[in-house]
N, C-alpha and C positions, 0 to 999 in steps of 0.2 A: 209853483202854482198847480202843476199837474199832479203832484204826489199827494196833496191834501185831499182832493175828492176821493182818490183811490183808498187812502187810509180810512176815510170816513165810511166809504162803502164796505171795506173789509171789517171795520168795527161793528157796523150795523148787521152785516151778515153773520159775524161770529156771535153777536148777542142773540140774533134770531135763532140760530142753530142751538145755542145753549137753552133758550126758552122752550123750544120745541122738544128738546131732549128731556128737560125737567118735566114738562107736561106729560110726555109719553111715559116716563118713569112713574109719575104719580098715578096715571091711569092704570098701569100694570100693577102697582102696589095696592090699588083699591080692590078689595075682595069681590065686590059686586061686578066690576068690569072684568077681572080675571076669570071669575066664575062664568060670566056670559061668554067670554071667548072660548073657554074650555067646552061649554055646552054647545057652542056653534061648531067647533071642530068635531065633537062627538056626533052631532046631528049630520054633519057632512059625511062622516065615515059610514054612518048607518044608511044614509041615502045612497052612497056608492054601492054598499053591499046589497041593498034592496034592488038597485038598478041591475046589478050583475045577476041576481036571482031571477028577476023578471026577464032579462034578455036570454038567460039560459033556458027558461021555460018556453020562450018563443023560438028557441034554437037560433038565436042571433049571437054571434061572438062578441064578447066584451073587449074593451081596450086591452085588458090584461091578457085575454086569450090571443088577441092579435099580436101583442108584444112577444108572448111565448112562441107563437108560430113564426114570427120574424126571426127570433133567435135560432130556432131550429133550422129554418131555411138557410140562414147564414152558416150554421154549423155544417149542414149538408153540402153547401156550396164550397166551403173550405176543404172538406174531405174530397169532394169531386175534383177540385183543383190539384190536390195532392195525388190523386189517382191519375189524372191527366199527365202530371209531371213524370210519374213513374212509367206510364205507357210511352211517353216521349223518350225517356232514357232507354227503355227496353227496345224501342224501335231503332235508336242509334246503335245499340249493341248488335241487334240483328243485322243492320246494314253493314257493320264492320265484319260480322261473321260471314256475310255473303261475299265480301271482298276477300276474306281468307279462303273461302271455298273456291273462288276464282283462281287464287294463287295455287291452291292444291291441285286444281284441274290442270293448270298450266305446267306445274312441276311434273305431274303424271305424264302429260303429253311429251315433255322434254325427255323424261326417262325412257319412254317408249321409242322416241327418235334415237336416243343414244344406244339403246339395245339393238335397233335396226342397223345403225351404223356399225356397231361392233360385230354384228352377224355378217354384214357385207364385207368388212375388213378381214374377218376370219376366212370368208370364202375366197377373197382375192389372195390372201396369203397362201391358201392351199393350192390355188391355181398357178401360182408362180412356180417356174421351174426350179427344181432343187439343185443346188450346187453341191458337188461332192466335197466333203471335207477331207483333207489329207489325213491319212492315218498316221498316228505317231510312229516315227521311224524307230526301228530297233537295231539299226546298224551299229551303233557305237557300243553295243553291249558285249 
């Protein structure tokens, strides 16, 4: 029972769509209707152009001008993001170089400490009493 009304509704819908499609095709095939549609689109285009000229004369931006400006702002924004990314990478590199500079300073301080220790050891070594070394004996010759 339930499928019969649905199939009837589908049949009526399909026939309605076919009828509307045929009517639209016949209207488009009619030279008078297609000419009127063409003239309406041409008139619309001329009106848009006249509007742009009038707005330009009044120094008011048109929709096309705003669209171009929007695209340029987006382009500048993307370029700026790229520059910001580059600056961030450069900042990271500089931070790592500062770390390297700290390591270099520390190594230099350690070298100075080692030089001081070596100097002090040399002084201690000189201050130690010298022991006489036995001269090689010549008795057996």
